[in-house]
N, CA and C of each residue as an Amber inpcrd file, in Angstrom:
protein
   180
  67.4480000 -82.6370000 -33.5980000  67.6770000 -83.0350000 -32.2220000
  69.1820000 -83.0730000 -31.9610000  69.5570000 -82.6190000 -30.8100000
  70.9660000 -82.6260000 -30.4180000  71.3810000 -84.0210000 -29.9790000
  72.5970000 -84.3720000 -30.3110000  73.1590000 -85.6020000 -29.7710000
  74.0020000 -85.2870000 -28.5320000  74.3150000 -84.0260000 -28.3410000
  75.1270000 -83.5840000 -27.2160000  74.2280000 -82.8270000 -26.2390000
  73.9640000 -83.4090000 -25.0930000  73.0490000 -82.8090000 -24.1150000
  73.5610000 -81.4920000 -23.5670000  74.8730000 -81.3520000 -23.4460000
  75.4310000 -80.0920000 -22.9580000  75.1990000 -78.9780000 -23.9750000
  75.4190000 -79.2600000 -25.2500000  75.1600000 -78.2590000 -26.2920000
  73.6840000 -77.8820000 -26.3050000  72.8210000 -78.8620000 -26.1290000
  71.3800000 -78.5880000 -26.0880000  71.0330000 -77.6940000 -24.9050000
  71.6310000 -77.9690000 -23.7500000  71.3700000 -77.1420000 -22.5700000
  71.8380000 -75.7060000 -22.7910000  73.0060000 -75.5230000 -23.4000000
  73.4810000 -74.1620000 -23.6960000  72.5640000 -73.4680000 -24.6960000
  72.0520000 -74.2100000 -25.6740000  71.1500000 -73.6170000 -26.6660000
  69.8650000 -73.1250000 -26.0190000  69.4050000 -73.8230000 -24.9880000
  68.1500000 -73.4650000 -24.3190000  68.3460000 -72.4880000 -23.1640000
  69.5770000 -72.3220000 -22.7070000  69.8500000 -71.4720000 -21.5390000
  69.6290000 -69.9960000 -21.8600000  69.1910000 -69.2550000 -20.8610000
  69.0420000 -67.8080000 -21.0230000  70.4200000 -67.1580000 -20.9960000
  70.4840000 -65.9420000 -21.4970000  71.7470000 -65.2040000 -21.4390000
  72.1780000 -65.0030000 -19.9900000  71.2220000 -64.7650000 -19.1190000
  71.5300000 -64.5780000 -17.6980000  72.1650000 -65.8310000 -17.1170000
  71.6150000 -66.9970000 -17.4510000  72.1870000 -68.2550000 -16.9630000
  73.6130000 -68.4370000 -17.4690000  73.8400000 -68.1220000 -18.7420000
  75.1850000 -68.2750000 -19.3080000  76.1660000 -67.2980000 -18.6640000
  75.7260000 -66.0830000 -18.3930000  76.5950000 -65.0940000 -17.7410000
  76.9240000 -65.5420000 -16.3190000  75.9320000 -66.0670000 -15.6010000
  76.1940000 -66.5490000 -14.2410000  77.2110000 -67.6840000 -14.2580000
  77.0790000 -68.6200000 -15.1930000  78.0400000 -69.7140000 -15.2970000
  79.4200000 -69.1730000 -15.6730000  79.4610000 -68.2120000 -16.5820000
  80.7350000 -67.6220000 -16.9820000  81.4350000 -66.9640000 -15.7970000
  80.6740000 -66.2380000 -14.9810000  81.2600000 -65.6240000 -13.7830000
  81.7690000 -66.6920000 -12.8140000  81.0000000 -67.7560000 -12.6510000
  81.4300000 -68.8430000 -11.7720000  82.7450000 -69.4390000 -12.2570000
  82.8320000 -69.7220000 -13.5550000  84.0650000 -70.2820000 -14.1060000
  85.2330000 -69.3120000 -13.9510000  84.9910000 -68.0470000 -14.2550000
  86.0580000 -67.0500000 -14.1360000  86.5610000 -66.9560000 -12.7010000
  85.6410000 -66.9710000 -11.7510000  86.0290000 -66.8500000 -10.3440000
  86.7330000 -68.0880000  -9.8150000  86.4550000 -69.2390000 -10.4070000
  86.9950000 -70.4830000  -9.8700000  88.1130000 -71.0990000 -10.6850000
  88.2750000 -70.6800000 -11.9340000  89.2960000 -71.2860000 -12.7750000
  90.3830000 -70.3220000 -13.2210000  90.0290000 -69.0720000 -13.3780000
  90.9980000 -68.0960000 -13.8610000  91.8610000 -67.5560000 -12.7300000
  92.9660000 -66.9470000 -13.1180000  93.7870000 -66.2650000 -12.1270000
  93.0160000 -65.0520000 -11.6180000  93.4010000 -64.5580000 -10.4810000
  92.7190000 -63.3910000  -9.9090000  92.7340000 -62.2170000 -10.8780000
  93.7890000 -62.1260000 -11.6600000  93.9260000 -61.0340000 -12.6370000
  92.8160000 -61.0800000 -13.6870000  92.4420000 -62.2780000 -14.1260000
  91.4430000 -62.4170000 -15.1770000  90.0280000 -62.6570000 -14.6600000
  89.8900000 -63.0630000 -13.4070000  88.5940000 -63.4820000 -12.8810000
  87.5370000 -62.3880000 -12.9530000  87.9280000 -61.1540000 -12.7590000
  86.9420000 -60.0700000 -12.7400000  86.9610000 -59.2490000 -14.0220000
  87.5710000 -59.7800000 -15.0380000  87.6750000 -59.1120000 -16.3250000
  86.3920000 -59.3670000 -17.1250000  85.6130000 -58.3100000 -17.3940000
  84.3430000 -58.4870000 -18.0980000  84.5560000 -59.0310000 -19.5100000
  85.6750000 -58.7070000 -20.1300000  85.9550000 -59.2420000 -21.4620000
  86.1200000 -60.7590000 -21.3930000  86.7250000 -61.2390000 -20.3130000
  86.9130000 -62.6840000 -20.1370000  85.5600000 -63.3780000 -20.0040000
  84.6530000 -62.7740000 -19.2430000  83.3120000 -63.3430000 -19.0730000
  82.5880000 -63.3680000 -20.4150000  82.7010000 -62.2980000 -21.1920000
  82.0730000 -62.2780000 -22.5240000  82.6620000 -63.3600000 -23.4200000
  83.9650000 -63.6060000 -23.2960000  84.6000000 -64.6780000 -24.0650000
  84.0010000 -66.0330000 -23.7100000  83.7730000 -66.2550000 -22.4330000
  83.1510000 -67.5150000 -22.0080000  81.7500000 -67.6580000 -22.6020000
  80.9370000 -66.6060000 -22.4960000  79.5740000 -66.6700000 -23.0190000
  79.6010000 -66.9180000 -24.5280000  80.4900000 -66.2780000 -25.2350000
  80.6150000 -66.5090000 -26.6790000  81.0060000 -67.9560000 -26.9610000
  81.8690000 -68.5160000 -26.1340000  82.2610000 -69.9210000 -26.3030000
  81.0620000 -70.8360000 -26.0750000  80.2320000 -70.5240000 -25.0770000
  79.0260000 -71.3280000 -24.8460000  78.1290000 -71.2880000 -26.0720000
  77.9640000 -70.0890000 -26.6550000  77.1120000 -69.9440000 -27.8360000
  77.6680000 -70.7180000 -29.0240000  78.9840000 -70.6810000 -29.2090000
  79.5860000 -71.4420000 -30.3090000  79.4140000 -72.9400000 -30.0890000
  79.5670000 -73.3760000 -28.8520000  79.4130000 -74.7890000 -28.5310000
  77.9750000 -75.2410000 -28.7750000  77.0160000 -74.3550000 -28.5260000
  75.6070000 -74.6940000 -28.6690000  75.1030000 -74.5880000 -30.1010000
  75.8950000 -74.0010000 -30.9850000  75.4610000 -73.8480000 -32.3740000
  75.2080000 -75.2300000 -32.9710000  74.0860000 -75.3820000 -33.6500000
  73.7820000 -76.6970000 -34.2240000  74.8350000 -77.1110000 -35.2470000
  75.1670000 -78.3730000 -35.1940000  76.0790000 -78.9200000 -36.1710000
  75.2940000 -79.3760000 -37.4010000  75.9610000 -79.6640000 -38.4480000
  75.2940000 -80.0700000 -39.6780000  74.3350000 -81.2390000 -39.4020000
  73.1060000 -81.0630000 -39.8220000  72.1120000 -82.1040000 -39.6480000
  71.3430000 -82.0330000 -38.3340000  71.7880000 -81.2090000 -37.3930000
  71.0950000 -81.0800000 -36.1240000  70.1060000 -79.9350000 -36.2160000
  69.0310000 -80.0590000 -35.4710000  68.0100000 -79.0190000 -35.4220000
  67.6930000 -78.7090000 -33.9750000  67.1450000 -77.5060000 -33.7610000
  66.7020000 -77.1500000 -32.4160000  65.4140000 -77.8970000 -32.1270000
């Protein structure tokens, strides 16, 4: 069981949901130069996946 509800939500989220959130963050937080950069969006999604990875002793 997760102790971090956000990590649990990312673990359960679909790839589409994570990509939509990544685009939202890129459009609202990044500079215009980086906002539409697909590599930047992939970086965000990868960060979500790393954040959602179970920590020692945690299970899905």
